[in-house]
Rosetta silent file (secondary structure, phi, psi, omega in degrees, C-alpha in Angstrom):
SEQUENCE: XXXXXXXXXXXXXXXXXXXXXXXXXXXXXXXXXXXXXXXXXXXXXXXXXXXXXXXXXXXXXXXXXXXXXXXXXXXXXXXXXXXXXXXXXXXXXXXXXXXXXXXXXXXXXXXXXXXXXXXXXXXXXXXXXXXXXXXXXXXXXXXXXXXXXXXXXXXXXXXXXXXXXXXXXXXXXXXXXXXXXXXXXXXXXXXXXXXXXXXXXXXXXXXXXXXXXXXXXXXXXXXXXXXXXXXXXXXXXXXXXXXXXXXXXXXXXXXXX
SCORE:     score description
SCORE:     0.000 S_00000001
   1 L     0.000  130.529 -179.451  -26.611  -48.758   16.637 S_00000001
   2 L   -76.502  158.356  177.364  -29.880  -47.274   17.845 S_00000001
   3 H   -57.463  -37.454 -179.335  -30.839  -43.687   16.990 S_00000001
   4 H   -65.256  -42.965  178.937  -30.533  -42.769   20.683 S_00000001
   5 H   -62.506  -42.593  179.875  -27.007  -44.206   20.899 S_00000001
   6 H   -60.742  -42.863  179.867  -25.998  -42.358   17.723 S_00000001
   7 H   -63.199  -39.959 -179.754  -27.343  -39.084   19.118 S_00000001
   8 H   -65.398  -38.418  179.175  -25.447  -39.597   22.378 S_00000001
   9 H   -66.188  -40.533  178.127  -22.174  -40.214   20.507 S_00000001
  10 H   -62.940  -43.512 -179.905  -22.630  -37.053   18.429 S_00000001
  11 H   -64.320  -41.170  179.390  -23.308  -35.015   21.580 S_00000001
  12 H   -64.240  -39.243  179.485  -20.272  -36.487   23.334 S_00000001
  13 H   -64.218  -38.478  179.995  -18.057  -35.687   20.357 S_00000001
  14 H   -66.079  -39.568 -179.609  -19.272  -32.110   20.376 S_00000001
  15 H   -69.331  -30.478 -177.052  -18.532  -31.752   24.073 S_00000001
  16 H   -86.904   -8.995 -179.520  -15.050  -33.216   23.711 S_00000001
  17 L   -67.259  141.012 -179.386  -14.096  -30.984   20.752 S_00000001
  18 L   -63.966  138.763  179.250  -11.502  -28.382   21.697 S_00000001
  19 L   -69.476  155.823  178.742  -12.948  -24.938   22.315 S_00000001
  20 L   -62.079  125.222 -178.566  -12.056  -22.103   19.991 S_00000001
  21 L   -71.537  107.856 -177.821   -8.776  -20.628   21.262 S_00000001
  22 E  -108.707  128.605 -179.482   -9.683  -17.055   22.210 S_00000001
  23 E  -103.977  112.567  176.962   -6.985  -14.629   23.319 S_00000001
  24 E   -80.293  127.944  179.121   -8.253  -11.897   25.622 S_00000001
  25 L  -107.966  100.176 -176.920   -6.289   -8.677   25.142 S_00000001
  26 L   -79.235  153.335  174.406   -6.713   -6.554   28.292 S_00000001
  27 L   -68.204  136.857  177.600   -6.281   -2.805   28.423 S_00000001
  28 L   102.572   -9.040  177.487   -2.947   -1.791   29.942 S_00000001
  29 L  -105.788  133.066 -176.691   -0.849   -4.641   28.530 S_00000001
  30 L   -62.618  122.342  175.736    1.476   -3.809   25.630 S_00000001
  31 L   -60.789  148.613 -170.749    0.132   -5.348   22.385 S_00000001
  32 L   -59.810  -33.263 -175.456    2.536   -7.839   20.801 S_00000001
  33 L  -119.525   39.445 -178.897    3.188   -5.783   17.650 S_00000001
  34 H   -57.568  -29.403 -178.888    2.902   -2.247   19.019 S_00000001
  35 H   -64.587  -15.151  179.378    6.063   -1.345   17.116 S_00000001
  36 H   -74.959  -20.707 -178.092    4.159   -1.567   13.812 S_00000001
  37 L   -83.478  114.759 -176.661    2.163    1.570   14.631 S_00000001
  38 L  -125.347  164.070 -179.735    4.124    4.550   13.330 S_00000001
  39 L   -66.281  148.404  177.191    3.480    8.245   12.749 S_00000001
  40 E   155.861  175.251 -178.565    1.841    9.284    9.503 S_00000001
  41 E  -114.753  134.414  175.012   -1.325   10.281    7.653 S_00000001
  42 E  -130.532  138.849  178.715   -3.795    7.845    6.087 S_00000001
  43 E  -123.013  138.822 -179.939   -6.880    8.719    4.066 S_00000001
  44 E  -125.759  142.119  168.873   -9.812    6.495    3.287 S_00000001
  45 E   -95.722  133.720  176.024  -12.759    6.926    0.942 S_00000001
  46 E  -111.964  133.718  177.557  -16.034    5.624    2.322 S_00000001
  47 E  -152.623  167.558  177.495  -18.879    4.623    0.011 S_00000001
  48 E  -116.250  153.138  177.370  -21.809    2.236   -0.225 S_00000001
  49 E  -129.792  119.004  179.298  -22.647   -0.345   -2.861 S_00000001
  50 E  -145.572  128.650  179.435  -26.240   -1.461   -3.373 S_00000001
  51 L    53.059   38.908  176.814  -27.846   -3.028   -6.443 S_00000001
  52 L    80.137    1.197 -177.977  -24.734   -2.248   -8.463 S_00000001
  53 E  -108.335  128.802  177.696  -24.761    1.461   -7.584 S_00000001
  54 E  -100.949  131.524 -179.185  -21.881    3.089   -5.680 S_00000001
  55 E  -127.187  121.889 -179.387  -22.619    6.198   -3.619 S_00000001
  56 E   -67.591  144.797  177.978  -19.841    8.221   -1.931 S_00000001
  57 E  -106.145  -61.108  179.270  -20.194    8.903    1.789 S_00000001
  58 E  -168.596  177.121  174.344  -17.191   10.971    2.857 S_00000001
  59 E  -107.403  133.358 -171.612  -13.421   11.330    3.033 S_00000001
  60 E  -123.423  119.440 -179.459  -11.838   10.066    6.241 S_00000001
  61 E  -112.670  134.276  178.314   -8.382   11.196    7.408 S_00000001
  62 E  -127.514  123.178 -178.013   -6.475    9.594   10.297 S_00000001
  63 E  -117.625  122.013 -177.078   -3.246   11.175   11.560 S_00000001
  64 E  -109.454  134.833  175.283   -1.012    9.243   13.971 S_00000001
  65 E  -149.893  159.778  173.914    1.804   10.789   16.015 S_00000001
  66 E  -116.178  124.871 -171.316    3.787   10.158   19.190 S_00000001
  67 E  -139.315  157.182  169.488    4.180   13.250   21.370 S_00000001
  68 E   -83.717  120.295 -173.484    5.180   14.423   24.833 S_00000001
  69 E  -146.288  130.595 -178.004    1.899   15.419   26.458 S_00000001
  70 L    53.869   35.084  174.565    1.017   16.039   30.121 S_00000001
  71 L    83.022    3.784  179.581    4.547   15.054   31.077 S_00000001
  72 E  -136.747  162.123  175.807    4.534   11.633   29.398 S_00000001
  73 E   -80.721  122.353 -175.951    5.051   10.154   25.936 S_00000001
  74 E  -128.043  155.634  173.233    1.627    9.577   24.450 S_00000001
  75 E   -89.897  130.915 -176.662    0.084    8.278   21.258 S_00000001
  76 E  -123.239  122.679  179.190   -2.046   10.922   19.535 S_00000001
  77 E  -126.550  121.664  179.729   -4.583   10.040   16.824 S_00000001
  78 E  -113.887  132.512 -179.787   -6.650   12.730   15.109 S_00000001
  79 E  -123.708  149.739  172.747   -9.488   11.842   12.742 S_00000001
  80 E  -143.250  128.558  168.935  -11.681   13.872   10.412 S_00000001
  81 E  -104.993  130.931 -178.583  -14.700   12.838    8.377 S_00000001
  82 E  -136.524  131.320  178.957  -15.702   15.420    5.772 S_00000001
  83 E  -136.142  134.711  174.370  -18.618   15.397    3.332 S_00000001
  84 L  -100.697   18.370  179.140  -19.807   18.044    0.880 S_00000001
  85 L   -73.161 -166.449  179.627  -23.040   16.172    0.342 S_00000001
  86 L  -116.583  110.996   -1.879  -26.503   17.350    1.321 S_00000001
  87 L   -82.261  157.918  176.787  -26.367   18.159    4.125 S_00000001
  88 L   -78.605  159.084  178.068  -22.607   18.680    4.471 S_00000001
  89 E  -160.295  159.515  166.890  -20.836   17.818    7.721 S_00000001
  90 E  -135.041  144.593  173.532  -17.484   17.412    9.416 S_00000001
  91 E  -129.528  123.906  177.316  -16.628   15.250   12.402 S_00000001
  92 E  -114.416  135.407  176.958  -13.319   15.706   14.204 S_00000001
  93 E  -130.670  127.446 -176.081  -12.043   13.304   16.848 S_00000001
  94 E  -119.332  113.443 -171.412   -8.953   13.997   18.940 S_00000001
  95 E  -128.276  139.768  179.042   -7.754   11.008   20.971 S_00000001
  96 E  -121.912  146.099 -176.442   -4.814   10.392   23.323 S_00000001
  97 E  -142.511  157.588  167.761   -3.410    7.071   24.531 S_00000001
  98 E   -63.574  128.724 -172.545   -0.587    5.639   26.590 S_00000001
  99 L   -68.597  -23.899 -176.099    2.148    5.217   23.990 S_00000001
 100 L   -88.498  -31.459 -169.720    3.299    1.829   25.285 S_00000001
 101 L  -121.924   -7.479 -176.591   -0.021    0.012   25.778 S_00000001
 102 L    70.652   15.337  176.858   -2.699    1.813   23.697 S_00000001
 103 L   -68.181  125.257 -177.561   -4.670    2.459   26.909 S_00000001
 104 E   -68.701  144.645 -179.457   -7.122    5.285   26.121 S_00000001
 105 E  -120.790  -50.068 -176.377   -6.728    8.542   28.061 S_00000001
 106 E  -141.956  144.801  175.050   -8.806   11.284   26.393 S_00000001
 107 E  -143.438  123.727  177.816  -11.333   11.446   23.574 S_00000001
 108 E  -124.300  126.727  178.836  -12.906   14.636   22.172 S_00000001
 109 E  -116.245  128.657  177.561  -15.486   14.589   19.387 S_00000001
 110 E  -125.382  118.063 -178.979  -16.569   17.789   17.582 S_00000001
 111 E  -115.114  131.494  175.582  -19.354   17.566   14.999 S_00000001
 112 E  -116.108  122.312 -172.085  -20.436   20.400   12.714 S_00000001
 113 E  -157.729  130.199  179.015  -23.770   19.873   10.994 S_00000001
 114 L    54.679   38.097  177.802  -26.556   22.207    9.817 S_00000001
 115 L    76.061    6.117 -179.335  -24.693   25.214   11.190 S_00000001
 116 E  -113.850  147.319  177.207  -24.479   23.699   14.662 S_00000001
 117 E  -117.445  128.993 -179.089  -21.409   22.521   16.584 S_00000001
 118 E  -122.407  123.277 -177.100  -21.668   19.683   19.103 S_00000001
 119 E  -114.824  134.397  173.875  -18.745   18.878   21.420 S_00000001
 120 E  -136.271  120.816 -177.407  -18.328   15.774   23.563 S_00000001
 121 E  -125.193  137.363 -173.469  -15.183   15.192   25.622 S_00000001
 122 E  -134.416  145.313  175.200  -14.318   12.180   27.790 S_00000001
 123 E  -118.082  128.015 -178.989  -11.504   11.194   30.124 S_00000001
 124 E   -94.854  126.138  170.474  -10.654    7.498   30.569 S_00000001
 125 E  -116.786  165.845 -177.383   -9.492    6.243   33.983 S_00000001
 126 L   -57.112  -29.164 -174.771   -8.801    2.587   34.870 S_00000001
 127 L  -120.726    4.674 -178.164  -12.205    2.186   36.563 S_00000001
 128 E  -164.958  161.797  173.285  -14.420    4.884   35.002 S_00000001
 129 E  -125.744  128.938 -176.086  -15.000    7.254   32.103 S_00000001
 130 E  -129.696  156.585  175.161  -16.055   10.818   32.889 S_00000001
 131 E   -72.226  147.332 -178.693  -16.948   13.968   31.017 S_00000001
 132 L   -85.865   99.716 -176.739  -14.239   16.643   30.795 S_00000001
 133 L   -64.234  -27.544 -176.773  -15.612   19.480   32.919 S_00000001
 134 L   -81.773   -7.747 -176.432  -12.723   21.763   31.876 S_00000001
 135 L   -82.833  121.589 -179.155  -13.461   21.427   28.130 S_00000001
 136 L   -58.587  138.410  174.898  -15.313   24.479   26.753 S_00000001
 137 L    63.027   20.299 -179.558  -18.827   23.806   25.398 S_00000001
 138 E   -73.311  115.049  179.643  -18.647   20.132   26.391 S_00000001
 139 L   -75.932   -9.722 -178.200  -22.202   18.776   26.269 S_00000001
 140 L  -115.028   28.298 -175.209  -21.078   15.647   28.163 S_00000001
 141 L   -65.792  -22.981  179.192  -19.277   17.314   31.072 S_00000001
 142 L   -96.584    9.105 -177.665  -21.541   15.557   33.614 S_00000001
 143 L   -70.724  141.372  172.640  -21.087   12.143   32.014 S_00000001
 144 E  -151.372  133.543  176.112  -19.888    9.216   34.159 S_00000001
 145 E  -138.786  118.556  176.470  -19.637    5.518   33.405 S_00000001
 146 E   -76.328  136.831 -176.525  -18.058    3.033   35.806 S_00000001
 147 L  -130.555   83.256  177.570  -15.926    0.459   33.981 S_00000001
 148 L   -56.070  -31.783  173.678  -14.904   -2.478   36.227 S_00000001
 149 L  -113.531  103.348 -173.337  -13.370   -3.962   33.070 S_00000001
 150 L   -62.701  137.848 -179.037  -11.591   -1.092   31.279 S_00000001
 151 L  -101.115  160.991  165.554  -12.327   -0.876   27.541 S_00000001
 152 E   -80.386  161.086  176.540  -10.377    0.177   24.479 S_00000001
 153 E   -80.561  114.523 -175.417  -11.634    3.152   22.486 S_00000001
 154 H   -64.125  -24.144 -178.407  -13.811    1.677   19.710 S_00000001
 155 H   -68.081  -13.887 -178.663  -13.171    4.699   17.479 S_00000001
 156 H  -119.189   36.059 -178.866   -9.585    3.506   16.990 S_00000001
 157 H   -63.960  -32.709 -177.212  -10.185   -0.179   16.286 S_00000001
 158 H   -64.555  -40.067  178.201   -8.246   -0.054   13.004 S_00000001
 159 H   -71.079  -34.808  178.288   -5.024    0.988   14.726 S_00000001
 160 H   -67.187  -40.326  176.896   -5.515   -1.599   17.463 S_00000001
 161 H   -59.274  -33.085 -178.155   -5.970   -4.361   14.874 S_00000001
 162 H   -63.118  -27.076 -171.597   -2.658   -3.281   13.362 S_00000001
 163 L  -104.839   10.081  178.849   -0.708   -4.142   16.536 S_00000001
 164 L   -94.819  153.527 -174.274   -2.144   -7.597   17.318 S_00000001
 165 L   -86.271   72.981 -176.720   -0.269  -10.840   16.477 S_00000001
 166 L   -66.727  135.165  178.132   -2.475  -12.225   13.701 S_00000001
 167 L  -164.711  165.769  179.911   -1.783  -15.817   12.661 S_00000001
 168 L   -54.638  131.471  178.998   -3.787  -18.957   11.787 S_00000001
 169 L    88.266   -5.942 -176.152   -6.131  -19.859   14.647 S_00000001
 170 L   -81.322  128.188  175.336   -5.814  -16.494   16.381 S_00000001
 171 E  -128.169  121.252 -178.075   -9.043  -15.030   17.801 S_00000001
 172 E   -98.869  127.528  173.799   -8.847  -11.741   19.701 S_00000001
 173 E  -101.390  114.556 -174.452  -11.381  -10.948   22.419 S_00000001
 174 E  -123.866  136.043  173.300  -11.463   -7.161   22.846 S_00000001
 175 E   -93.852  118.537 -177.414  -13.548   -4.970   25.132 S_00000001
 176 E  -118.956  150.285  172.775  -14.521   -1.842   23.201 S_00000001
 177 E  -139.784  126.718  175.476  -16.443    1.302   24.099 S_00000001
 178 L   -91.670  108.189 -168.989  -17.585    3.970   21.661 S_00000001
 179 L   -49.395  124.587  178.460  -17.459    7.107   23.860 S_00000001
 180 L    82.325    1.498 -176.567  -20.927    8.303   24.819 S_00000001
 181 L  -107.800 -141.939 -177.634  -22.671    5.445   22.994 S_00000001
 182 L   -62.444  157.349  179.991  -23.677    1.899   23.987 S_00000001
 183 L   -59.441  158.571  176.605  -22.103    0.299   27.098 S_00000001
 184 L   -55.985  148.135 -179.281  -18.727   -1.479   26.729 S_00000001
 185 E  -150.336  159.291  175.917  -18.937   -4.963   25.231 S_00000001
 186 E   -84.567  137.664  175.650  -16.741   -7.882   24.201 S_00000001
 187 E  -131.807  142.826  179.486  -16.080   -8.341   20.474 S_00000001
 188 E  -111.531  127.386  177.605  -14.255  -11.182   18.757 S_00000001
 189 E  -114.254  129.891 -172.927  -12.006  -10.633   15.760 S_00000001
 190 E  -116.410  136.222  167.518  -10.804  -13.718   13.895 S_00000001
 191 E   -65.883  126.727 -173.578   -7.864  -14.400   11.623 S_00000001
 192 E  -123.468   18.441  176.510   -9.595  -15.577    8.437 S_00000001
 193 E   113.565 -159.718 -179.350   -6.739  -16.351    6.055 S_00000001
 194 E  -131.452  150.967  178.677   -4.833  -14.415    3.438 S_00000001
 195 E  -157.646  164.053  177.188   -5.851  -12.624    0.262 S_00000001
 196 E  -112.606  148.158  176.982   -4.508  -10.062   -2.169 S_00000001
 197 E  -136.854  149.570 -179.304   -6.053   -6.727   -3.040 S_00000001
 198 E   -83.626  125.666 -178.719   -5.054   -4.188   -5.683 S_00000001
 199 L   -82.640  178.764 -177.501   -3.588   -1.009   -4.167 S_00000001
 200 L   -59.331  -27.381 -178.407   -3.918    2.613   -5.359 S_00000001
 201 L   -93.884    6.864  177.832   -0.890    2.267   -7.668 S_00000001
 202 L    90.601   -6.029  178.456   -2.192   -0.886   -9.337 S_00000001
 203 L   -83.549  153.076  177.968    0.177   -3.238   -7.514 S_00000001
 204 E   -77.120  134.811  175.339   -1.030   -6.286   -5.626 S_00000001
 205 E  -110.821  117.609  175.835   -0.976   -5.990   -1.822 S_00000001
 206 E   -75.434  129.455 -171.297   -0.693   -9.288    0.049 S_00000001
 207 E  -129.091  155.410  164.675   -3.011   -9.092    3.045 S_00000001
 208 E   -92.192  138.127  177.457   -4.101  -10.825    6.208 S_00000001
 209 E  -100.579  131.378  176.667   -7.876  -11.193    6.468 S_00000001
 210 E  -125.577  136.252 -178.589   -9.591  -10.449    9.783 S_00000001
 211 E  -127.028  154.754  178.646  -13.331  -10.857   10.302 S_00000001
 212 E  -157.915  159.855  171.577  -15.790   -9.837   12.994 S_00000001
 213 E  -111.635  113.204 -173.890  -19.499   -9.443   13.605 S_00000001
 214 E  -119.818  113.859 -179.592  -20.137   -5.887   14.746 S_00000001
 215 L    62.255   33.626 -179.737  -23.631   -4.788   15.629 S_00000001
 216 L    81.665    1.937 -179.112  -25.117   -7.730   13.759 S_00000001
 217 E  -110.851  138.540  177.827  -23.159   -6.904   10.603 S_00000001
 218 E   -81.129  125.337 -177.108  -20.430   -9.062    9.093 S_00000001
 219 E  -125.173  138.500  175.973  -17.217   -7.073    8.676 S_00000001
 220 E  -125.357  140.101  179.018  -13.930   -8.007    6.991 S_00000001
 221 E  -119.049  136.167  173.087  -10.623   -6.182    7.223 S_00000001
 222 E  -104.428  115.193 -179.668   -7.684   -6.476    4.803 S_00000001
 223 E  -108.396  123.173  177.715   -4.383   -5.826    6.635 S_00000001
 224 E   -56.013  129.463 -172.596   -1.206   -5.396    4.588 S_00000001
 225 L   -59.884  -39.057 -174.290    1.011   -8.337    5.616 S_00000001
 226 L   -73.405  -42.215 -174.751    4.204   -6.325    6.078 S_00000001
 227 L  -108.390  -17.232 -174.457    2.842   -3.397    8.100 S_00000001
 228 L    63.512   17.789  171.463   -0.610   -4.694    9.175 S_00000001
 229 L   -66.178  136.463  175.060   -2.099   -1.345    8.133 S_00000001
 230 E   -73.199  114.380 -178.796   -5.801   -1.712    7.325 S_00000001
 231 E  -101.210  -13.784 -177.557   -5.975   -1.039    3.588 S_00000001
 232 E  -161.808  146.091  177.922   -9.590   -2.069    3.014 S_00000001
 233 E  -145.683  138.544  177.532  -12.737   -2.833    4.997 S_00000001
 234 E  -134.004  135.400  177.281  -16.162   -4.147    3.965 S_00000001
 235 E  -127.286  129.928  178.295  -19.339   -4.462    6.024 S_00000001
 236 E  -104.539  127.343  179.345  -22.512   -6.168    4.811 S_00000001
 237 E  -153.453  121.174  175.106  -25.830   -5.052    6.300 S_00000001
 238 L    51.769   44.297  175.692  -29.383   -5.343    4.944 S_00000001
 239 L    80.912    3.903  178.587  -28.319   -5.775    1.332 S_00000001
 240 E  -116.220  138.163  175.554  -25.857   -2.879    1.359 S_00000001
 241 E  -102.125  121.588  177.822  -22.076   -3.153    1.271 S_00000001
 242 E  -100.182  123.166 -170.933  -20.285   -0.431    3.235 S_00000001
 243 E  -119.279  137.143  167.869  -16.730    0.073    1.993 S_00000001
 244 E  -126.130  127.409 -178.088  -13.689    1.907    3.388 S_00000001
 245 E  -138.529  137.636 -177.516  -10.592    1.832    1.228 S_00000001
 246 E   -71.273  137.159  177.008   -7.166    3.438    1.622 S_00000001
 247 E  -114.630  171.181 -178.581   -6.144    5.973   -1.018 S_00000001
 248 L   -66.594  161.479 -177.293   -2.756    7.406   -1.948 S_00000001
 249 L   -84.622  168.751  172.290   -1.070   10.103    0.121 S_00000001
 250 L   -98.355  157.541 -178.525   -0.603   13.798   -0.645 S_00000001
 251 H   -57.359  -38.432 -178.440    2.850   15.335   -1.030 S_00000001
 252 H   -68.563  -20.915 -179.617    2.392   17.318    2.196 S_00000001
 253 H   -62.203  -29.106 -174.833    1.665   14.124    4.146 S_00000001
 254 H   -64.444  -25.133 -179.685    5.335   13.156    3.962 S_00000001
 255 H   -76.947  -13.686 -178.916    6.263   16.014    6.306 S_00000001
 256 H  -100.867   -2.251 -177.160    4.006   14.556    9.010 S_00000001
 257 L   -77.580    0.000    0.000    5.400   11.021    8.895 S_00000001
């Protein structure tokens, strides 16, 4: 066989190989495992690991509830990042979604830093995202972005991952938009196997592994097999490991479940 013939056979084999099965999940269609998302409070510690040294970043609280709002049943997710470092800061995000499909409706971000408060509020429509003119002190009230392909809210990717049907060979193509940031884009999240991780009480948690490349950084998510809650996340970038890990609840959290 000549080198040219060998090269042609290799190229033909590559062309005939089945393409990676990618499942596009559009906004407005009920995710397959939406029933797994339930009300409750989850807290994560965020820290970095570099050259063997761990440095705390902040405490991150996510509160999920289902409520009657604006005449319809909606999913409500409130987040808070809080740090007492130097300088200290808090970031609060208040987000509303269609309860059946996870379609984003409203997103309000309030950041307090160096004695200043910055508010940004957005309303999601099927074909555009606009600033909330009625929201007091909204610095983005004149914002408008046309979205021919409606995106999910990138700030709530962990909850969206929880409701997808992960299994061997599954690759999810998701359009995400981080309100007020870069334009919407497609991201691929891949089922990457199974692994166990030690939980806050010392017991082993059997997990599904999901991986993605986000902003040029390799990210892995550990989802508890039974509930698909994200219990751990690691991102590698420029020699630093960025970690988010679920911690135990507080007694008062049980009243919000």
